[in-house]
N, C-alpha and C positions, 0 to 999 in steps of 0.2 A: 335752693336750686341753682343750677349752673346757668349762666347767661353764655348763648353763641352770640359772637359777634358777625354782624353781616357785613360779607366781603364786600367792598365798594370797588367795582369794574372802572369807573371814569371813563376815561377816554376810550378804552377797550370795549364800552358796552355796543357800540353799533357796529364793532366788528365779529360780534357773538356770533350771529345767524352764518356769516360766511365761515367761520371756522369751524361750526358743526356742520355745515353742508360739506367741507373738505374732508374732514374726517370721515362723514359717512361715505362720501364718494371713493376715499380709500379703502375704507373698509370692502364697498361693493366690488373694487377693482380687485382686492387681494383674493375674495371669496370666488369671483368668477375666473380670475388665472386659476387658480387650484380644480374648481370644479372643470374648467375647459382640458386642463391636463389630465385629469382624471376619467374625462370621458373619452379623450382620445386615446389612451393607454387601453381601455376596453376595447373601443373600435378597432384598433391595431392589433389588438391581441387575439380577437375574434377571426380576423383575417390571416392571422397566423397558427391558426389552429385547423388542422384536419381530422377526418377520420381515417382510421388503420383501414385497409382494404383488407379483405379477404384472400389470403395467397396461399392457402392449403390447396393441394390438389393442383396447383397450377403451375408449369414448366418454369424452372427458376431464370433463366434468361428474360422472359415473358414477363414474371413478376418484378424483376428489375428496371425493365422499362416502363412499366404500370407506375411503380413507386417515383420515378425518375420525373415522370409529370406531373407528379404530386409534391414534388421537392422533398421526397422522402428515399431513405438508403436502403439497401438490403445488404447485409452481412450473413455470408454463410458459415453457420458456428460449426456443425457436424455433418456426417453423413450416417446414414441409420439403413438398416434391412427392412423392406417392408413387403409383405405378400400381396397387398392391394394396391399400394402405390407405385406406378412405372418408376424406372430409374430416372432420376433428374428432375424429378416432380418433387413440390416441397410437401414433407409429411406435417410438421409443426411449424407455428411462427409466436414470436415473443416482441411485443405485446399483442394479445388476441385481437383480433378484427371487430369491428366496431367502437372500440376505444378512442378517446379523441387525444390528439397527441401534437405537438408543436411540428412546424415545418424542419427541415433538416434535421430531425432525428433518424435514428436506425434500427430498422426492424429486423431482428435476429431469426434466422431461418435453420431448419434441418432438413436437408433434401435426402430423397430416397436412392439407394444402393440396388433398388429391386429386390428380388427375392434370394434368401441365401442360398447358394450351389454347395452341393456334397456331390461327391464322387459315389457311383454305386458301387458296393464292394463285390468280388467274386462269390458267387454263390453255387458254382457249379459243384456237384458230388456231396452237397450236404443235404440233409434231412431238411423238411420245413420248417420243423422247430428250431432248429440249427441256424436256417436261414432268417427267420423270424428275430432271434434275438441279435445276430448281427447286423439287420437292417435297423433295428431300434437305437444299437451302438451308432450307428453312423447317422442316426437323425430321420431315419425312414420309417416307410409303414409299407407292410407286405400287403400287396394286392390280391388279384384273381390269381386262383390257382387251375392251371389247365392240365390234363392226364393225358399222356400219349405212351405208345411202345417205343423202346430204345433197344437195339442192338448192343449199345456202349456203354449204357448207364444202367447201374442196377436199380431195380425196383425200390419204390419210394427216394430215391435219390433226385438231387435237381440236375435238369439238363442244361438249361440255360435261363437267362432271365429277359423281360423286356422292361425297359430298356437292358440293353446290354451293359455287362460289366465295366467297368472305368469310365461310362460316360456320366457326364454332369447333367443332374437335375434338383428341382427346389427342394429345399429342406423341408420334411414332413411329407415330402411326395410319396405315392405309392409305386412300387415294383412289383411286375406280375413273374410268376413264377410258371415255367413249365417242368412238370414231374413227370420221372419214368416210371413207367407200367410193367418193365422190365421187358424180357425177348419176347414178339410175339412168335411164336414156335407153331407148328402144322397141328398139334393135338389141340391147343388152344382154337384153332381155327375151326375145326371139327367139332368140338366142345359148343363153340357159338352157332354152328349149322343146326347141331341136334335140338339145342335151346330153340331156335328159331320155328323148328318143324314142331317140336312141343307146344308151342304157343297157339 
């Protein structure tokens, strides 16, 4: 078996406790230093984080002021048509509300242009079917049909529309039409009176 030699400390023997204490203090100091830095980073990091606010349905300038107070920026990425959100109000945002983000970050938004507007086509002297097809091609829908006599427009032809032709209306909106029943003659008047008397 091998025999291990005992190291003789000699004159260093009295200094051994001091050396051990210094090494222990150095280790404690290093651990405390890194622990303090880690804690400070966590604390500062939490103070630097904010929750993304809900900007949808908020007027753009109001949203920008709100974010400025939270040390966030707002950038307008695009403008889109919307039937439900008024012009100048925010339709969508990125990142979404409720998420955590660092201060001085930018929120990208899309703002509303309001409903898309189209011009009402001329429907005069068209049949109801022709008018319906023309409205569909323009992105509109046929609304209420009202029938009345006309001396100038043939029977079953459109006299005019409501709103009038060339007016702007929101896309997918309805257009009413006034349809001719033809010329109201004296004979028709007499027939109507006879029908009333018979009833």
